[in-house]
C-alpha positions as CSV (number, residue, x, y, z in Angstrom):
1,M,-2.1,-24.8,-12.4
2,S,-1.9,-22.1,-15.0
3,A,-0.7,-22.6,-18.6
4,A,2.8,-21.5,-19.5
5,T,1.6,-18.7,-21.6
6,H,-1.5,-16.5,-21.8
7,R,-3.0,-13.7,-23.9
8,A,-2.6,-10.0,-23.0
9,L,-3.1,-6.6,-24.5
10,V,0.6,-5.5,-24.9
11,R,1.6,-1.9,-25.6
12,R,3.8,-1.3,-28.6
13,A,6.8,0.9,-28.6
14,P,5.9,4.6,-28.7
15,D,5.3,6.1,-32.2
16,R,6.5,9.5,-33.2
17,L,3.6,11.2,-31.3
18,G,4.4,9.2,-28.2
19,R,1.3,7.0,-28.5
20,T,1.5,3.3,-27.6
21,L,-0.9,1.3,-29.6
22,V,-1.7,-2.3,-28.4
23,D,-1.7,-5.8,-29.8
24,V,-3.1,-9.0,-28.5
25,A,0.0,-11.2,-27.8
26,E,0.8,-14.5,-26.3
27,V,3.1,-13.8,-23.3
28,P,4.8,-16.0,-20.7
29,T,2.7,-16.5,-17.6
30,P,4.8,-15.0,-14.7
31,A,6.6,-17.3,-12.3
32,L,5.5,-16.8,-8.7
33,E,7.7,-16.0,-5.7
34,P,6.7,-17.3,-2.3
35,G,3.5,-15.6,-1.1
36,D,2.5,-14.3,-4.6
37,A,-1.0,-14.8,-5.9
38,L,-1.9,-15.5,-9.5
39,L,-5.3,-14.2,-10.8
40,A,-7.3,-14.8,-14.0
41,P,-8.9,-11.4,-14.8
42,A,-12.5,-11.7,-15.9
43,V,-13.5,-8.1,-16.6
44,A,-11.3,-5.1,-16.6
45,G,-12.1,-1.4,-17.3
46,I,-10.3,1.1,-19.5
47,C,-10.1,4.3,-17.5
48,G,-9.0,7.9,-18.1
49,T,-5.6,7.3,-16.7
50,D,-5.1,4.4,-19.1
51,W,-5.9,6.8,-22.0
52,Q,-3.4,9.3,-20.7
53,I,-0.7,6.6,-20.6
54,L,-1.6,5.3,-24.1
55,R,-1.4,8.8,-25.5
56,G,2.1,9.3,-24.0
57,L,1.0,11.9,-21.5
58,R,2.4,9.8,-18.6
59,D,5.5,7.7,-18.5
60,D,4.2,4.7,-16.6
61,P,6.3,1.8,-17.9
62,T,4.2,-1.4,-17.7
63,P,3.6,-3.2,-21.0
64,V,0.2,-4.3,-19.8
65,L,-2.3,-1.8,-18.4
66,G,-5.4,-2.2,-16.4
67,H,-5.9,-1.4,-12.7
68,E,-9.7,-1.8,-12.2
69,G,-11.7,-5.0,-12.6
70,V,-12.6,-8.4,-11.2
71,A,-10.7,-11.6,-11.4
72,Y,-10.7,-15.2,-10.2
73,V,-8.0,-16.6,-7.9
74,V,-5.9,-19.2,-9.7
75,E,-3.1,-19.7,-7.2
76,P,-3.9,-18.0,-3.9
77,G,-0.4,-17.5,-2.5
78,D,-0.8,-16.3,1.1
79,T,-4.1,-14.6,0.5
80,G,-6.1,-17.2,2.5
81,I,-8.6,-17.1,-0.3
82,A,-9.9,-20.3,-1.9
83,P,-9.0,-20.8,-5.6
84,D,-11.8,-19.8,-8.0
85,T,-13.0,-17.0,-5.7
86,A,-14.0,-13.8,-7.3
87,V,-11.8,-10.9,-6.2
88,T,-11.0,-7.3,-7.0
89,V,-7.5,-5.8,-6.5
90,N,-6.8,-2.5,-4.8
91,P,-4.3,-1.1,-7.2
92,T,-2.6,1.3,-4.8
93,H,-0.4,0.1,-1.9
94,P,-0.5,2.7,1.0
95,D,3.0,1.7,2.2
96,D,4.8,0.5,-0.9
97,P,5.0,2.9,-3.9
98,S,6.7,0.1,-6.0
99,F,3.3,-1.5,-6.2
100,L,0.9,0.3,-8.6
101,L,-1.0,-2.2,-10.6
102,G,-1.3,-1.5,-14.3
103,H,1.1,1.4,-14.0
104,N,4.5,0.0,-13.0
105,L,3.4,-3.6,-12.7
106,P,1.6,-5.6,-15.4
107,G,-2.1,-5.1,-14.9
108,L,-5.5,-6.7,-15.6
109,W,-5.7,-6.4,-19.4
110,A,-4.6,-10.0,-19.6
111,E,-5.7,-13.6,-18.9
112,R,-3.3,-13.9,-16.0
113,T,-2.0,-11.3,-13.5
114,R,0.6,-11.8,-10.8
115,I,0.1,-10.0,-7.5
116,P,3.3,-9.8,-5.5
117,A,3.5,-11.0,-1.9
118,S,3.8,-7.5,-0.4
119,A,0.5,-6.5,-1.9
120,V,-1.1,-9.9,-0.8
121,R,0.1,-9.3,2.8
122,A,-1.4,-5.8,2.7
123,G,-4.8,-7.2,1.9
124,L,-5.0,-5.7,-1.5
125,V,-6.7,-8.8,-3.0
126,V,-10.3,-8.3,-1.9
127,P,-13.0,-11.0,-2.2
128,V,-16.2,-9.8,-3.9
129,P,-19.6,-11.4,-4.6
130,E,-19.9,-13.4,-7.8
131,T,-22.4,-10.7,-8.9
132,A,-19.5,-8.3,-9.3
133,V,-18.2,-10.4,-12.3
134,H,-20.1,-8.3,-14.8
135,P,-19.0,-5.4,-16.9
136,R,-20.7,-2.5,-15.0
137,P,-19.6,-3.3,-11.4
138,A,-16.2,-4.6,-12.5
139,A,-15.4,-1.5,-14.6
140,L,-17.0,1.1,-12.3
141,A,-16.2,-0.1,-8.8
142,E,-12.8,1.6,-8.5
143,P,-13.9,5.0,-9.8
144,L,-17.1,4.9,-7.7
145,A,-15.1,3.9,-4.6
146,S,-12.9,7.0,-5.2
147,V,-16.1,9.2,-5.4
148,L,-17.5,7.7,-2.2
149,Y,-14.1,8.3,-0.4
150,G,-14.2,11.9,-1.5
151,L,-17.8,12.3,-0.3
152,R,-17.1,10.7,3.1
153,T,-14.1,13.1,3.5
154,A,-16.1,16.2,2.6
155,L,-18.9,15.3,5.0
156,R,-16.4,15.2,7.9
157,L,-15.6,18.8,7.1
158,V,-18.9,20.5,6.1
159,R,-22.3,19.7,4.9
160,P,-22.2,21.2,1.4
161,V,-25.2,22.9,-0.2
162,S,-23.6,23.0,-3.7
163,L,-21.1,20.8,-5.6
164,V,-18.9,21.7,-8.4
165,V,-17.7,18.8,-10.5
166,W,-14.9,19.9,-12.8
167,G,-14.3,17.1,-15.3
168,D,-17.2,15.1,-16.9
169,G,-15.4,11.8,-17.4
170,I,-16.4,8.7,-15.4
171,V,-15.4,10.0,-12.0
172,G,-17.1,13.3,-12.6
173,R,-20.3,11.9,-13.8
174,L,-20.5,9.3,-11.0
175,A,-19.9,12.1,-8.5
176,A,-22.7,14.2,-10.1
177,E,-25.0,11.2,-9.8
178,V,-24.1,9.8,-6.4
179,W,-23.5,12.9,-4.2
180,P,-27.2,14.1,-4.4
181,R,-28.4,10.7,-3.3
182,E,-26.9,11.3,0.1
183,L,-27.5,15.1,0.1
184,P,-31.0,15.7,-1.2
185,G,-31.4,19.1,-2.7
186,L,-27.7,19.4,-3.4
187,R,-27.1,21.9,-6.3
188,V,-24.6,20.4,-8.8
189,L,-22.7,22.3,-11.4
190,L,-20.9,20.0,-13.9
191,V,-18.1,21.5,-15.9
192,G,-16.8,19.7,-19.0
193,H,-17.3,19.1,-22.7
194,G,-20.1,16.5,-22.8
195,D,-23.9,16.5,-22.6
196,G,-25.3,18.4,-19.7
197,A,-22.0,20.1,-18.8
198,V,-21.0,23.8,-18.8
199,R,-17.8,24.2,-20.9
200,P,-14.8,25.5,-19.1
201,D,-14.5,28.4,-21.6
202,D,-18.2,29.4,-21.3
203,A,-18.3,33.1,-20.6
204,A,-21.1,32.5,-18.0
205,L,-19.1,30.1,-15.9
206,P,-17.5,32.6,-13.5
207,D,-20.9,34.0,-12.6
208,L,-22.3,30.5,-12.2
209,L,-19.5,29.6,-9.8
210,A,-19.8,32.9,-7.9
211,G,-23.6,32.4,-7.5
212,L,-23.5,29.0,-5.9
213,P,-25.0,28.9,-2.4
214,G,-22.5,27.7,0.2
215,P,-20.9,25.9,1.7
216,V,-19.6,24.6,-1.6
217,A,-17.7,21.4,-2.3
218,A,-15.6,20.9,-5.4
219,L,-14.3,17.7,-7.0
220,I,-11.5,18.2,-9.5
221,A,-11.6,15.2,-11.9
222,T,-9.9,16.6,-15.0
223,P,-7.1,15.0,-17.0
224,R,-3.7,15.7,-15.4
225,T,-3.0,18.5,-17.8
226,G,-6.1,20.5,-16.7
227,T,-5.9,20.1,-12.9
228,R,-4.1,23.3,-12.1
229,D,-6.4,25.6,-14.2
230,A,-9.5,23.9,-12.8
231,L,-8.4,24.3,-9.3
232,R,-7.4,28.0,-9.8
233,A,-10.8,28.8,-11.4
234,V,-12.8,27.2,-8.6
235,E,-10.7,28.6,-5.8
236,R,-10.7,32.1,-7.1
237,Q,-14.4,32.3,-8.2
238,V,-16.3,30.5,-5.5
239,P,-16.8,32.7,-2.4
240,G,-17.3,31.5,1.2
241,T,-16.4,28.2,2.6
242,L,-15.0,25.9,-0.1
243,V,-14.0,22.3,0.3
244,V,-11.9,21.0,-2.6
245,D,-11.1,17.3,-3.4
246,V,-8.2,17.1,-5.8
247,H,-9.0,13.8,-7.3
248,A,-7.0,14.4,-10.5
249,G,-3.2,14.1,-10.6
250,L,-0.9,17.0,-11.2
251,P,2.8,17.8,-11.2
252,S,4.6,18.5,-7.9
253,G,5.5,22.1,-7.0
254,P,3.5,25.1,-5.8
255,V,0.3,26.2,-7.4
256,E,-0.4,29.9,-7.2
257,L,-3.8,30.3,-5.5
258,A,-5.6,33.2,-4.0
259,A,-4.7,31.6,-0.7
260,G,-1.0,31.7,-1.7
261,P,1.4,29.2,-3.2
262,V,0.3,25.6,-2.3
263,D,2.0,22.3,-3.2
264,V,-1.3,20.7,-4.1
265,A,0.4,17.4,-5.2
266,A,1.9,17.0,-1.8
267,V,-1.5,17.6,-0.1
268,R,-3.0,15.0,-2.3
269,A,-0.2,12.5,-1.7
270,E,-0.7,12.6,2.1
271,H,-3.7,10.3,1.6
272,C,-2.9,7.0,-0.2
273,G,-4.8,3.8,-0.4
274,G,-7.5,5.0,2.0
275,T,-5.2,6.0,4.8
276,P,-5.0,7.8,7.1
277,W,-8.6,7.7,8.4
278,P,-10.0,10.0,9.5
279,P,-8.6,12.1,6.7
280,R,-6.7,15.3,7.2
281,A,-7.5,18.5,5.2
282,K,-5.3,21.5,4.9
283,T,-7.0,24.8,5.8
284,F,-6.0,28.0,4.0
285,T,-7.1,31.6,4.4
286,R,-8.2,33.5,1.3
287,P,-9.9,36.9,0.9
288,S,-13.3,35.4,0.0
289,G,-13.4,32.7,2.7
290,P,-11.7,29.6,4.0
291,L,-10.3,26.9,1.7
292,L,-10.3,23.3,3.0
293,L,-8.1,21.3,0.6
294,H,-7.8,17.6,0.4
295,G,-7.2,14.8,-2.1
296,H,-6.2,11.2,-2.3
297,R,-4.3,8.6,-4.3
298,G,-6.3,5.3,-4.2
299,V,-8.9,4.0,-1.9
300,S,-9.3,1.3,0.8
301,G,-10.7,-2.2,0.4
302,D,-13.7,-1.1,2.4
303,H,-14.4,1.7,-0.2
304,L,-14.2,-0.8,-3.0
305,L,-16.6,-3.2,-1.2
306,E,-19.0,-0.3,-0.6
307,A,-18.9,0.6,-4.3
308,V,-19.4,-3.1,-5.4
309,A,-22.4,-3.4,-3.0
310,L,-24.0,-0.3,-4.5
311,L,-23.4,-1.4,-8.1
312,T,-24.7,-4.9,-7.5
313,A,-27.7,-4.0,-5.3
314,P,-31.0,-5.4,-6.8
315,G,-32.7,-2.8,-9.0
316,E,-29.7,-0.4,-8.6
317,A,-28.7,1.5,-11.7
318,V,-25.8,3.7,-10.7
319,G,-23.7,4.5,-13.7
320,A,-26.1,2.7,-16.1
321,D,-25.5,5.1,-18.9
322,L,-21.7,5.2,-18.5
323,L,-20.7,1.8,-19.7
324,T,-20.7,2.3,-23.5
325,H,-18.6,-0.6,-24.8
326,E,-18.2,-4.3,-23.8
327,V,-15.4,-6.0,-25.8
328,D,-13.2,-9.0,-25.7
329,L,-9.4,-8.8,-26.0
330,T,-9.3,-8.6,-29.8
331,E,-12.1,-6.1,-29.9
332,A,-10.4,-4.1,-27.2
333,A,-7.2,-3.8,-29.2
334,E,-9.3,-2.5,-32.2
335,L,-11.1,0.0,-29.9
336,V,-8.0,1.3,-28.3
337,N,-6.1,1.7,-31.6
338,T,-9.0,3.3,-33.3
339,V,-9.4,6.0,-30.6
340,L,-5.6,6.6,-30.6
341,T,-5.2,6.8,-34.4
342,T,-8.3,8.9,-35.1
343,R,-7.8,11.1,-32.0
344,R,-11.6,10.8,-31.4
345,R,-13.2,9.0,-28.5
346,V,-15.5,7.1,-30.9
347,A,-15.6,3.4,-31.6
348,G,-18.3,1.4,-33.4
349,G,-20.1,4.7,-34.1
350,R,-20.5,5.5,-30.4
351,R,-18.6,7.8,-28.1
352,V,-16.4,5.9,-25.7
353,L,-17.2,6.8,-22.1
354,K,-16.3,3.6,-20.3
355,A,-15.2,0.3,-21.9
356,A,-15.1,-3.1,-20.2
357,I,-12.8,-5.8,-21.5
358,R,-14.0,-9.4,-21.0
359,T,-11.5,-12.3,-21.1
360,A,-12.2,-16.0,-21.4
361,A,-12.6,-16.2,-17.6
362,G,-15.3,-13.6,-17.8
363,E,-17.2,-15.5,-20.5
364,R,-17.4,-18.8,-18.5
365,R,-20.1,-17.6,-16.1
């Protein structure tokens, strides 16, 4: 049985800038309804969406964030999984928008997390090997699964010769690393603000985009506020057959493209939690060549397992340079609050790319 209370990183009320700093607090362990599962998170990641929520750029209401990571089963509910089994949680329910872990339900930045019965019945609690209970696979499995999903979708449409990755955060850098593994010789253009990326305002970028050999695939992995501009730039400047995966979120409503006004958010929302499969892409006509547009919200359990297998394979080093910080709950609060108050992605003298939070459950093995 679990204790009556547990520790969690809890968001404060928004400050005058809309930011929600965090504190380590003792909170009640949730009571379970029939069929619910109770997990003890071991390692959880801090992702780009979390930073957007913390900065007040999104209105997700949960007091406890965290939607990517690995946990141990404390009370299995109707999972059919034995207690103490290592699991990950698919944070997106394909049929129930009320379940979005770490967004509208308390997430994994805690010593205990309740998974409601509807998510348990949908198979969103996924057993993983014990080797996944380590910072790199736990923190990178969900973004890598999304990259793999986008790659599999693109390959059903064309075999790209070039890849544009717009956004050099974790998803973008994983895509730039993983796609060429399956497509030897793939030409990759990374657009962003970090090392090895071409800045979006670089005067040479339009010519670089126009000069890519086709067919071209593009993955849009920007913050939500930059999605429309990135999509417009790629769609208008890359000639020939273009396949675009809108990984990043964006507001609903039409986006003015060379192909005409397109409700890109609606196209993206048609694929949720890895369904349907095979995926559907929308084809649009534009003066310079066909546009095949797709996107997704969330992945399937199979995508997560594929990502875990890749990250835990002997000798495998996918994303080895991306995990920059490993912290406990107290250190995580300091890291988050430092980044928010200084407005710089730097903690402990190092740029924060990906941080992994270890709890007591993660320290025991």
